N, C-alpha and C positions, 0 to 999 in steps of 0.2 A: 578675677571672681571665675571660680569654675562650679558648673552645673552639678547638682547632687541629684536632682529629681525634676522633672518636667511634668507638669500638671496638664497644660494646654500650650498652644502656639504662643500664646502671651504671658503665661506666668509660669515661672521656674524656682525652684529652691536652689541656692547656690551658697558657696562656701567664700567667705572673705576674712582672711587672717584668722583661719579656725572657727569661724562664726557664722552660724546658719542667718540667712538672709532671704526674704522672698521678693523677687523682683517682678515688675508687671511692664510689659512694653510691647508693642504690635510686633509681631515676628520673633520674639526673644528665642522662643523654644521651638522655631519651625526648622525641621532637618537637623536637629541638634540631638545630642547624645549625653548622659551623664559623663563628667569627667572633661567636657568639651569647655572651652573659655568663652564667656559671655561679651558680647561685643556693646562696649559701654554706651556708645552712641544710640542703642535702641531702647536703653532704660528710662522709663518715663516714671515710675514711681519706686520706692525702695520700704520695705519694712524691716526694721532692724531690732525687733525686741531684744531685751536681756534675760527675760524671765522664761525658764525651761517649760513653765506652767502655759506660757502663750503658745507656744508650739505644739505642746500636747491637745490642747482645744483645738488649735487650728487644724492638725492633721485628723482628729476625730471628726470635725466636720466636714473636711473634705472627703471621707469616707462614704458620706451619705449625699452630700451636695456637691452639684456640677460646678468647677472651677469658673464658669460664667458668672455665678453670683458673686464671686469674689471679684470679677473684673468689674461687675456693676458696683459693688459697695465700694470700692476702691476710686471709681469714676466719681460716685455722689460725694465720698468724704474730699476728694480733691476739690471739687466744685463748693462744697459748704465752706472748708477752710478758707477759699479766697473770698467767697461772698461775706462770711461772718467775722474774717480777719483773725483768724484764730488757728490753734493747733490741738488736734485731737490726739488721745492717747490711742496706742495700737490696737487696744482690746474694743474699740469701736468698730473695726473692720470686722472683727469676729462677729459682735454683736449684731451689727448690721447686714450682714451677709445671712445670717442665720434667720433674721426677722423677715427680709424680704422674701426668702425661699418660703418660709412658713405663711407667710401672706399670700404668696401667688398660689401655692397649694390650697389654702383655705378657700381663695377665689374661686379657682376650678372647680373645687367642690360646691361652689354656691353657698360657701360660708362666710360672709363678710361681717366682721365685727364692729360694732358701732362704737364710737368713741367718744364716751361720755362728756368729755372735757374739750371736744372740738371748737365750740366757741371760744374757750378761755384761751386756748392755744393760739387760734386766729388772732386775738386781739391781744393777747399779752405777748406773744413771740412771732410778730408779723413776718419779720425776716427769715427766721427759722421755718416757719410755715410755707412762705413762697420757696425756699429752697428744698423743702419736703416735696411741693408741687412739681417743681423742676424734676426733683427724683423719680416722681410718677412717670412724667414723660420720658426719663430715660429707660425705665423698665419697660414701658410700652414699645419703647423703639427697639429694645433688645430682645425682648421676650414675647411680644405681641399681647401683652395681658394689661388691661386698663383698670387699673385699680382706683377705688373710692377716695375722696377727700380725707375720710377717715383716716386712710393711712398715710397720708399726707401729714396729718397730725402726729401719728405715732411715730413717724421718722423724725419730725421736729423734736418731739421731747428726747430723742435719743441725742440730738446735738446739744440740748439743754443740760441732760444728764452729764454729757462728756466736756461741756464748755465750763461748768461750774467747777469751783474748787470744793469739792464734798467728797466724803467716804463713800464706798462703795455700796454701803447700806442706804444710801440716801434715796429718798422716796420723791421723785419729782412730781408726781401727781398731787401727793399732799402739799407739796410748795404751789403748784399752779391754783390748787384749790385754795389755799390760805389765801393767795393774792387776789382770788376772786370774790372771796368772801369778805376781805376788808374793803375792796372797792362797793360792794353792795352796803355795806354799813355805814361807808362815807355818805354814797349817794342817799340813804335812807335818812341819815341824821341830819344831813345838811338839805334835805329836799331839792337836791339838783340832779340833774342827768348828765353826767362828765362826756365831753366832747372827746371822741376817742382819736379825733384827727387834730387835735389842738397841741400846741408845744407845752402847756401846762400839764395837760393829762401824759404826755411822753414822759415828762421830767418826775411827775408824780409815778409813774409805774416804774422808772430806773429804781427810785427810793424803794419801792415795794420790794423790787428784785433783789437788790442789796439788803434790804433789812431780812427777807427770807433766808438769805445765804447765813446772815449771821445769827439767825434763830437755828437753823440746822445744824451750823458748827460754829458755836459761841467761842469767843477767844478764849484762853487756858486760864486767864485772869481778868476780871471785869475791872474796868477803868473806874476808879473811885470819883463820885460826883464832886465837882468843884463848887465853890461859892457862886461862881459865876452861872454854873448850870443851875443851881437851886434858884439864884436870882431871877435868871432868865424864864424858869418855869413858873414861878409866881406871878411875873409879871404877864407872861401870857395868859395863866389863869385867871386873872383880874380884867385884863382888856379885851381879851378874845373868847370870851366865855363860850359862844356856839362852838367855835372850833377846839376848844380845850375839852368841852362835854364829848364832841366827835372821837377825839383822841383817847379819851377815859374808856369809850366803849371798845376801841380798837384794842386798847390794853388789857381790859379785862378778857375780850375774845381770844388774844393770844396766851393769856396765862391760862384759862380753861382748855383750849384744844391744842396748845403746843408746850404747855407746861414752862413758859420762858417770862421772864420780868423785863420790859422796857427799861432802861435806864432814865433818869432826868433828862440826860442830852438827847437821847433817842425821841423820847416824848415832846421835846422842845422842837425837834428838825422836824418830826411828823406832824406836828400841829401847825409849824410854819407853812405847811404845804396846802393846808384847807383853807387858809384864809387870803 
C-alpha cells in the first residue's frame, strides 16, 4: 500500500491494488510523503468503499471539516460495532463526522437543538443511546466540547438507521414514533403501565422493532394466510377478547398512519404478546 494523500498524522488516503482506501492509525502519516509505503502494523481501521460516490462525498467534506472529526467518527463507529455486535456501511463514517461537526459548531454558537423523541430513543434503543453517551465523552475528550444528551439521542438514531436493513429513504424518526404510539395504545387499551425493566417488555419491544421493519420494507410478496392462521385468529378473538380488541386498535392505527395491513399471522403474534 502506497500513500496517495496525507490528511494528518493519523489519517491517509492510500492505494491498494489500484483501489483507493482510507487508513486510520496513530502516526500513519507522520513524516511521510505521497508515494511512500504504509507500515501495516500501524493500521487500526480501513475504509475501502467500492463506490466512487463515497470518495466524492468524503473529499468534499474534508474540504470544510478537520480530519480530526473523521478520527472521532471512526473511533465512535468502531466502539458502536463492538457494543452493538453489528457492522455499519461506509456511509455512516461520512454521515457521523458531518453530524458531529455541525453539532459542535451549533453548540459553540449556543444553538443546541432539542431532540423531540429523546425519551423514546432512551427507552426503545437503550444500548444505542448508551453508545451515544459514550460518543459524547469521546467528543468532549478530543475537542473539549460537552454536548447535551439530545445529541446522544441523535447519534443513537444514526446507529439505528445504519443498523436496520432499510432503503436510503427510510425515516427512523417515523419508525421510532410509531413504536411509541403503539406502546401508548396498548397501555391505554389494557389500562396498564408497562415495566420498562421487565423481560416481557423487552420481548415486546423487539417484536415492535421487527414489526416496524416489516412495515417500512414489506416483503415483495405477502405470504398467504393458512387455515392454521385463520383458526388461531378466530380462537384468540373468542378467548382473549381484551387482547384482541387491543390488537385491532393497533391494526387500525397502522392502517391509517402507515397504510399497511397486518396479516392474520402478524395479528395473532401481536395479540399473543398482550395477554
